[in-house]
C-alpha angles and dihedrals in degrees: 000000000000119000130189139192117016093354102054112127118263134182117249124187118233109233097023117257092244091057092045094050094044091054093046093050091047091049092048091048094227144042121314119239120238088253090053094050092049093047091050089050095048092049096044124111119255131192129195116232139154112281089238089056091048092048088051093050091050088050092051095048091045101238144060116246126240121280103247089219093057102023096126093054093041092047091057090057102043097037090073089067091063100057115130 
């Protein structure tokens, strides 16, 4: 089945990359390196779902996840909001 528009299939990380990276950084006790972030991304579990469902999940959790192609750069920006 091929879908188009708002219901095309997208990959979603489970748990979200933000949650995965935050937990790893807290466990490490310091900032992750770029290599660590990319390794975690590459080993993370993904599921395929309609874009509309993925958008609903992001709304329910209160944030959009990182773009896997830009996760290192985006993580550098969002991680500062989790200090403390």
